[in-house]
Biotite code that builds the C-alpha atoms (Angstrom):
import biotite.structure as struc

atoms = struc.array([
    struc.Atom([93.020, -45.320, -54.237], chain_id="A", res_id=1, res_name="UNK", atom_name="CA", element="C"),
    struc.Atom([91.536, -44.926, -57.667], chain_id="A", res_id=2, res_name="UNK", atom_name="CA", element="C"),
    struc.Atom([88.212, -46.641, -58.421], chain_id="A", res_id=3, res_name="UNK", atom_name="CA", element="C"),
    struc.Atom([90.030, -48.386, -61.266], chain_id="A", res_id=4, res_name="UNK", atom_name="CA", element="C"),
    struc.Atom([92.090, -50.421, -58.807], chain_id="A", res_id=5, res_name="UNK", atom_name="CA", element="C"),
    struc.Atom([89.543, -51.398, -56.159], chain_id="A", res_id=6, res_name="UNK", atom_name="CA", element="C"),
    struc.Atom([89.270, -55.029, -55.181], chain_id="A", res_id=7, res_name="UNK", atom_name="CA", element="C"),
    struc.Atom([86.528, -57.268, -56.498], chain_id="A", res_id=8, res_name="UNK", atom_name="CA", element="C"),
    struc.Atom([83.985, -58.262, -53.879], chain_id="A", res_id=9, res_name="UNK", atom_name="CA", element="C"),
    struc.Atom([81.681, -60.418, -56.037], chain_id="A", res_id=10, res_name="UNK", atom_name="CA", element="C"),
    struc.Atom([82.427, -62.889, -58.805], chain_id="A", res_id=11, res_name="UNK", atom_name="CA", element="C"),
    struc.Atom([82.047, -61.779, -62.444], chain_id="A", res_id=12, res_name="UNK", atom_name="CA", element="C"),
    struc.Atom([80.689, -63.971, -65.257], chain_id="A", res_id=13, res_name="UNK", atom_name="CA", element="C"),
    struc.Atom([80.899, -63.273, -68.944], chain_id="A", res_id=14, res_name="UNK", atom_name="CA", element="C"),
    struc.Atom([77.538, -62.954, -70.662], chain_id="A", res_id=15, res_name="UNK", atom_name="CA", element="C"),
    struc.Atom([77.198, -61.872, -74.339], chain_id="A", res_id=16, res_name="UNK", atom_name="CA", element="C"),
    struc.Atom([80.871, -60.733, -74.333], chain_id="A", res_id=17, res_name="UNK", atom_name="CA", element="C"),
    struc.Atom([80.513, -58.559, -71.224], chain_id="A", res_id=18, res_name="UNK", atom_name="CA", element="C"),
    struc.Atom([81.313, -59.183, -67.541], chain_id="A", res_id=19, res_name="UNK", atom_name="CA", element="C"),
    struc.Atom([78.534, -58.829, -65.004], chain_id="A", res_id=20, res_name="UNK", atom_name="CA", element="C"),
    struc.Atom([78.290, -59.508, -61.323], chain_id="A", res_id=21, res_name="UNK", atom_name="CA", element="C"),
    struc.Atom([76.982, -62.849, -60.289], chain_id="A", res_id=22, res_name="UNK", atom_name="CA", element="C"),
    struc.Atom([76.220, -64.799, -57.076], chain_id="A", res_id=23, res_name="UNK", atom_name="CA", element="C"),
    struc.Atom([78.833, -67.152, -55.764], chain_id="A", res_id=24, res_name="UNK", atom_name="CA", element="C"),
    struc.Atom([76.438, -70.062, -56.515], chain_id="A", res_id=25, res_name="UNK", atom_name="CA", element="C"),
    struc.Atom([76.074, -69.009, -60.152], chain_id="A", res_id=26, res_name="UNK", atom_name="CA", element="C"),
    struc.Atom([79.878, -68.510, -60.635], chain_id="A", res_id=27, res_name="UNK", atom_name="CA", element="C"),
    struc.Atom([80.769, -71.838, -59.083], chain_id="A", res_id=28, res_name="UNK", atom_name="CA", element="C"),
    struc.Atom([78.086, -73.646, -60.988], chain_id="A", res_id=29, res_name="UNK", atom_name="CA", element="C"),
    struc.Atom([79.391, -72.155, -64.282], chain_id="A", res_id=30, res_name="UNK", atom_name="CA", element="C"),
    struc.Atom([82.971, -73.129, -63.433], chain_id="A", res_id=31, res_name="UNK", atom_name="CA", element="C"),
    struc.Atom([81.877, -76.703, -62.574], chain_id="A", res_id=32, res_name="UNK", atom_name="CA", element="C"),
    struc.Atom([79.835, -76.959, -65.691], chain_id="A", res_id=33, res_name="UNK", atom_name="CA", element="C"),
    struc.Atom([82.780, -75.763, -67.765], chain_id="A", res_id=34, res_name="UNK", atom_name="CA", element="C"),
    struc.Atom([85.133, -78.364, -66.254], chain_id="A", res_id=35, res_name="UNK", atom_name="CA", element="C"),
    struc.Atom([82.488, -81.012, -66.800], chain_id="A", res_id=36, res_name="UNK", atom_name="CA", element="C"),
    struc.Atom([81.863, -80.035, -70.397], chain_id="A", res_id=37, res_name="UNK", atom_name="CA", element="C"),
    struc.Atom([85.619, -80.102, -71.331], chain_id="A", res_id=38, res_name="UNK", atom_name="CA", element="C"),
    struc.Atom([86.151, -83.454, -69.601], chain_id="A", res_id=39, res_name="UNK", atom_name="CA", element="C"),
    struc.Atom([83.011, -84.820, -71.238], chain_id="A", res_id=40, res_name="UNK", atom_name="CA", element="C"),
    struc.Atom([84.002, -83.676, -74.741], chain_id="A", res_id=41, res_name="UNK", atom_name="CA", element="C"),
    struc.Atom([87.672, -84.376, -74.612], chain_id="A", res_id=42, res_name="UNK", atom_name="CA", element="C"),
    struc.Atom([88.187, -86.882, -71.792], chain_id="A", res_id=43, res_name="UNK", atom_name="CA", element="C"),
    struc.Atom([89.834, -86.518, -68.399], chain_id="A", res_id=44, res_name="UNK", atom_name="CA", element="C"),
    struc.Atom([93.331, -86.382, -69.849], chain_id="A", res_id=45, res_name="UNK", atom_name="CA", element="C"),
    struc.Atom([92.475, -83.069, -71.435], chain_id="A", res_id=46, res_name="UNK", atom_name="CA", element="C"),
    struc.Atom([92.704, -81.357, -68.034], chain_id="A", res_id=47, res_name="UNK", atom_name="CA", element="C"),
    struc.Atom([95.766, -80.643, -66.048], chain_id="A", res_id=48, res_name="UNK", atom_name="CA", element="C"),
    struc.Atom([96.506, -78.884, -62.777], chain_id="A", res_id=49, res_name="UNK", atom_name="CA", element="C"),
    struc.Atom([99.654, -77.015, -61.808], chain_id="A", res_id=50, res_name="UNK", atom_name="CA", element="C"),
    struc.Atom([100.057, -76.440, -58.114], chain_id="A", res_id=51, res_name="UNK", atom_name="CA", element="C"),
    struc.Atom([102.470, -74.139, -56.307], chain_id="A", res_id=52, res_name="UNK", atom_name="CA", element="C"),
    struc.Atom([105.294, -75.246, -54.075], chain_id="A", res_id=53, res_name="UNK", atom_name="CA", element="C"),
    struc.Atom([104.665, -72.226, -51.873], chain_id="A", res_id=54, res_name="UNK", atom_name="CA", element="C"),
    struc.Atom([101.169, -73.412, -51.104], chain_id="A", res_id=55, res_name="UNK", atom_name="CA", element="C"),
    struc.Atom([100.663, -75.469, -47.940], chain_id="A", res_id=56, res_name="UNK", atom_name="CA", element="C"),
    struc.Atom([100.821, -79.223, -48.029], chain_id="A", res_id=57, res_name="UNK", atom_name="CA", element="C"),
    struc.Atom([97.081, -79.251, -47.394], chain_id="A", res_id=58, res_name="UNK", atom_name="CA", element="C"),
    struc.Atom([96.278, -77.061, -50.431], chain_id="A", res_id=59, res_name="UNK", atom_name="CA", element="C"),
    struc.Atom([98.556, -79.166, -52.670], chain_id="A", res_id=60, res_name="UNK", atom_name="CA", element="C"),
    struc.Atom([96.892, -82.363, -51.319], chain_id="A", res_id=61, res_name="UNK", atom_name="CA", element="C"),
    struc.Atom([93.380, -80.937, -52.108], chain_id="A", res_id=62, res_name="UNK", atom_name="CA", element="C"),
    struc.Atom([94.561, -79.911, -55.655], chain_id="A", res_id=63, res_name="UNK", atom_name="CA", element="C"),
    struc.Atom([95.751, -83.412, -56.415], chain_id="A", res_id=64, res_name="UNK", atom_name="CA", element="C"),
    struc.Atom([92.586, -85.052, -54.844], chain_id="A", res_id=65, res_name="UNK", atom_name="CA", element="C"),
    struc.Atom([90.382, -82.754, -56.981], chain_id="A", res_id=66, res_name="UNK", atom_name="CA", element="C"),
    struc.Atom([92.343, -83.436, -60.129], chain_id="A", res_id=67, res_name="UNK", atom_name="CA", element="C"),
    struc.Atom([92.482, -87.214, -59.644], chain_id="A", res_id=68, res_name="UNK", atom_name="CA", element="C"),
    struc.Atom([89.225, -87.865, -57.825], chain_id="A", res_id=69, res_name="UNK", atom_name="CA", element="C"),
    struc.Atom([86.754, -85.378, -59.367], chain_id="A", res_id=70, res_name="UNK", atom_name="CA", element="C"),
    struc.Atom([88.217, -84.869, -62.875], chain_id="A", res_id=71, res_name="UNK", atom_name="CA", element="C"),
    struc.Atom([89.800, -88.321, -63.300], chain_id="A", res_id=72, res_name="UNK", atom_name="CA", element="C"),
    struc.Atom([93.151, -87.001, -64.485], chain_id="A", res_id=73, res_name="UNK", atom_name="CA", element="C"),
    struc.Atom([96.615, -87.798, -63.190], chain_id="A", res_id=74, res_name="UNK", atom_name="CA", element="C"),
    struc.Atom([97.947, -84.610, -64.975], chain_id="A", res_id=75, res_name="UNK", atom_name="CA", element="C"),
    struc.Atom([99.066, -82.706, -61.886], chain_id="A", res_id=76, res_name="UNK", atom_name="CA", element="C"),
    struc.Atom([102.424, -81.160, -61.303], chain_id="A", res_id=77, res_name="UNK", atom_name="CA", element="C"),
    struc.Atom([104.120, -78.437, -59.305], chain_id="A", res_id=78, res_name="UNK", atom_name="CA", element="C"),
    struc.Atom([107.396, -76.573, -59.137], chain_id="A", res_id=79, res_name="UNK", atom_name="CA", element="C"),
    struc.Atom([108.599, -78.505, -56.123], chain_id="A", res_id=80, res_name="UNK", atom_name="CA", element="C"),
    struc.Atom([111.671, -79.807, -57.981], chain_id="A", res_id=81, res_name="UNK", atom_name="CA", element="C"),
    struc.Atom([113.210, -76.373, -58.591], chain_id="A", res_id=82, res_name="UNK", atom_name="CA", element="C"),
])
């Protein structure tokens, strides 16, 4: 397999327009800070979650609990109706 198509083993974060390897703690903290900043600036209704009908019931349940409980938004949907 070509080096170009190897799987990532560490998270990447963007710094000064370039990606660099980061620890899981740093990457998760940046993601959480980004969610918090957007919700803080624009309100909880600025965020939405789309969940997959092929995911397990447990994963879909966690997605809706995170969206409603953590972010404060009821904007969650899935493709279950199709």
